[in-house]
C-alpha beads as a LAMMPS data file, in Angstrom:
LAMMPS data file: protein, C-alpha beads

130 atoms
129 bonds

1 atom types
1 bond types

-500.0 500.0 xlo xhi
-500.0 500.0 ylo yhi
-500.0 500.0 zlo zhi

Masses

1 110.0

Atoms # bond

1 1 1 150.037 -139.640 328.722
2 1 1 149.898 -141.239 325.062
3 1 1 149.197 -144.842 324.508
4 1 1 151.737 -146.505 322.684
5 1 1 150.929 -149.907 320.603
6 1 1 153.269 -152.821 321.363
7 1 1 153.869 -154.758 318.272
8 1 1 156.501 -157.433 319.407
9 1 1 157.969 -158.510 322.271
10 1 1 160.784 -156.439 321.918
11 1 1 158.504 -153.295 322.605
12 1 1 156.462 -154.964 324.947
13 1 1 160.129 -155.591 327.071
14 1 1 160.605 -151.825 326.920
15 1 1 157.789 -150.682 327.286
16 1 1 157.439 -152.910 330.598
17 1 1 160.684 -151.768 331.319
18 1 1 159.586 -148.189 330.935
19 1 1 156.514 -148.987 333.178
20 1 1 158.196 -150.155 335.982
21 1 1 160.565 -147.643 336.525
22 1 1 157.386 -146.185 337.437
23 1 1 156.859 -148.460 340.128
24 1 1 157.867 -148.100 343.321
25 1 1 161.129 -150.228 344.418
26 1 1 160.338 -151.200 347.948
27 1 1 163.826 -152.938 349.123
28 1 1 167.182 -151.259 348.331
29 1 1 169.524 -152.448 345.784
30 1 1 171.800 -155.458 346.226
31 1 1 169.092 -157.171 347.443
32 1 1 166.156 -159.044 345.634
33 1 1 163.645 -156.274 344.091
34 1 1 159.782 -156.074 345.526
35 1 1 158.426 -153.374 344.329
36 1 1 155.242 -151.552 345.712
37 1 1 152.112 -151.886 343.358
38 1 1 149.536 -149.990 344.792
39 1 1 151.090 -146.752 342.751
40 1 1 150.614 -148.591 339.964
41 1 1 147.446 -149.882 341.110
42 1 1 146.329 -146.717 342.177
43 1 1 146.938 -144.825 338.890
44 1 1 144.435 -145.601 336.210
45 1 1 146.465 -144.417 333.420
46 1 1 148.884 -146.839 334.469
47 1 1 147.805 -149.758 335.212
48 1 1 145.532 -149.629 332.052
49 1 1 149.006 -149.345 330.461
50 1 1 150.531 -152.074 331.980
51 1 1 147.534 -154.140 331.367
52 1 1 147.422 -153.182 327.670
53 1 1 150.901 -154.129 327.588
54 1 1 150.917 -157.692 329.243
55 1 1 148.065 -158.649 327.612
56 1 1 149.132 -157.591 323.817
57 1 1 151.231 -160.799 323.226
58 1 1 148.975 -162.877 324.392
59 1 1 145.779 -161.568 322.308
60 1 1 143.462 -164.196 320.525
61 1 1 145.722 -166.872 322.622
62 1 1 144.401 -167.201 325.514
63 1 1 141.196 -168.334 326.955
64 1 1 141.873 -168.530 330.639
65 1 1 144.086 -166.688 333.165
66 1 1 144.975 -168.438 335.833
67 1 1 147.134 -165.928 338.837
68 1 1 148.432 -166.429 342.575
69 1 1 147.192 -164.463 345.286
70 1 1 147.027 -161.426 346.436
71 1 1 148.750 -159.183 343.797
72 1 1 148.109 -161.710 341.521
73 1 1 144.681 -161.606 340.974
74 1 1 144.731 -157.665 340.868
75 1 1 146.754 -157.922 337.345
76 1 1 145.738 -161.567 336.560
77 1 1 141.619 -160.512 336.421
78 1 1 143.089 -157.113 334.861
79 1 1 144.423 -159.134 332.305
80 1 1 141.890 -161.657 331.744
81 1 1 139.253 -158.780 331.464
82 1 1 141.786 -157.209 328.797
83 1 1 141.809 -160.246 327.396
84 1 1 138.381 -161.266 327.294
85 1 1 139.210 -164.045 328.499
86 1 1 138.208 -166.006 332.216
87 1 1 140.226 -166.118 335.286
88 1 1 141.129 -168.765 337.573
89 1 1 142.759 -167.613 341.123
90 1 1 145.469 -170.044 342.576
91 1 1 145.599 -169.760 346.564
92 1 1 147.827 -170.413 349.246
93 1 1 147.438 -174.246 351.010
94 1 1 144.910 -174.207 353.270
95 1 1 143.236 -171.228 351.537
96 1 1 140.115 -172.896 350.077
97 1 1 137.650 -174.018 351.775
98 1 1 137.631 -177.622 349.537
99 1 1 138.712 -181.326 350.742
100 1 1 142.234 -182.485 349.341
101 1 1 140.533 -184.366 346.780
102 1 1 139.127 -181.356 345.000
103 1 1 142.091 -179.510 345.706
104 1 1 145.414 -179.403 343.039
105 1 1 148.868 -178.874 344.488
106 1 1 151.939 -177.511 343.544
107 1 1 154.964 -177.216 345.333
108 1 1 157.229 -174.965 344.454
109 1 1 160.212 -172.951 346.352
110 1 1 161.298 -169.273 346.106
111 1 1 163.817 -166.882 347.789
112 1 1 161.459 -166.882 350.531
113 1 1 161.634 -170.853 351.187
114 1 1 158.786 -173.854 349.719
115 1 1 155.644 -172.851 349.362
116 1 1 152.786 -174.241 347.906
117 1 1 149.813 -173.338 345.965
118 1 1 146.151 -175.054 345.261
119 1 1 143.950 -174.417 342.795
120 1 1 140.130 -176.489 342.799
121 1 1 140.288 -179.964 340.887
122 1 1 137.374 -178.706 338.537
123 1 1 138.814 -175.380 337.425
124 1 1 137.848 -174.840 333.978
125 1 1 141.525 -175.230 332.474
126 1 1 141.499 -178.595 330.740
127 1 1 140.910 -177.978 326.961
128 1 1 141.446 -174.169 327.464
129 1 1 144.721 -172.245 326.201
130 1 1 146.238 -170.816 329.951

Bonds

1 1 1 2
2 1 2 3
3 1 3 4
4 1 4 5
5 1 5 6
6 1 6 7
7 1 7 8
8 1 8 9
9 1 9 10
10 1 10 11
11 1 11 12
12 1 12 13
13 1 13 14
14 1 14 15
15 1 15 16
16 1 16 17
17 1 17 18
18 1 18 19
19 1 19 20
20 1 20 21
21 1 21 22
22 1 22 23
23 1 23 24
24 1 24 25
25 1 25 26
26 1 26 27
27 1 27 28
28 1 28 29
29 1 29 30
30 1 30 31
31 1 31 32
32 1 32 33
33 1 33 34
34 1 34 35
35 1 35 36
36 1 36 37
37 1 37 38
38 1 38 39
39 1 39 40
40 1 40 41
41 1 41 42
42 1 42 43
43 1 43 44
44 1 44 45
45 1 45 46
46 1 46 47
47 1 47 48
48 1 48 49
49 1 49 50
50 1 50 51
51 1 51 52
52 1 52 53
53 1 53 54
54 1 54 55
55 1 55 56
56 1 56 57
57 1 57 58
58 1 58 59
59 1 59 60
60 1 60 61
61 1 61 62
62 1 62 63
63 1 63 64
64 1 64 65
65 1 65 66
66 1 66 67
67 1 67 68
68 1 68 69
69 1 69 70
70 1 70 71
71 1 71 72
72 1 72 73
73 1 73 74
74 1 74 75
75 1 75 76
76 1 76 77
77 1 77 78
78 1 78 79
79 1 79 80
80 1 80 81
81 1 81 82
82 1 82 83
83 1 83 84
84 1 84 85
85 1 85 86
86 1 86 87
87 1 87 88
88 1 88 89
89 1 89 90
90 1 90 91
91 1 91 92
92 1 92 93
93 1 93 94
94 1 94 95
95 1 95 96
96 1 96 97
97 1 97 98
98 1 98 99
99 1 99 100
100 1 100 101
101 1 101 102
102 1 102 103
103 1 103 104
104 1 104 105
105 1 105 106
106 1 106 107
107 1 107 108
108 1 108 109
109 1 109 110
110 1 110 111
111 1 111 112
112 1 112 113
113 1 113 114
114 1 114 115
115 1 115 116
116 1 116 117
117 1 117 118
118 1 118 119
119 1 119 120
120 1 120 121
121 1 121 122
122 1 122 123
123 1 123 124
124 1 124 125
125 1 125 126
126 1 126 127
127 1 127 128
128 1 128 129
129 1 129 130
């Protein structure tokens, strides 16, 4: 597989769409689109291409990548590595081993209902480009 250089947002979107087609859809059409990304992670070339495609629009513009567990950590850490940036993992409420006064929480709702994500209050975010 040849390497494609992404030069603008439209190229990035086209390349990501092509790569997405290679990921395995695990729910039928007409439902929430959920993809099994394990085949992507198992293919070293495809994983590298996706990481590069995601990173290129942000090259030189990011100091820290923040991503939620669990698959977000796989992509977020790879993206941080590609960008030469740090990585901060965000966890589900109650999973970090810190008292509540050392955590920052964000509440949101998705297709599965209300959720809360947390990160350490001393995570290296202030002053960094995230």
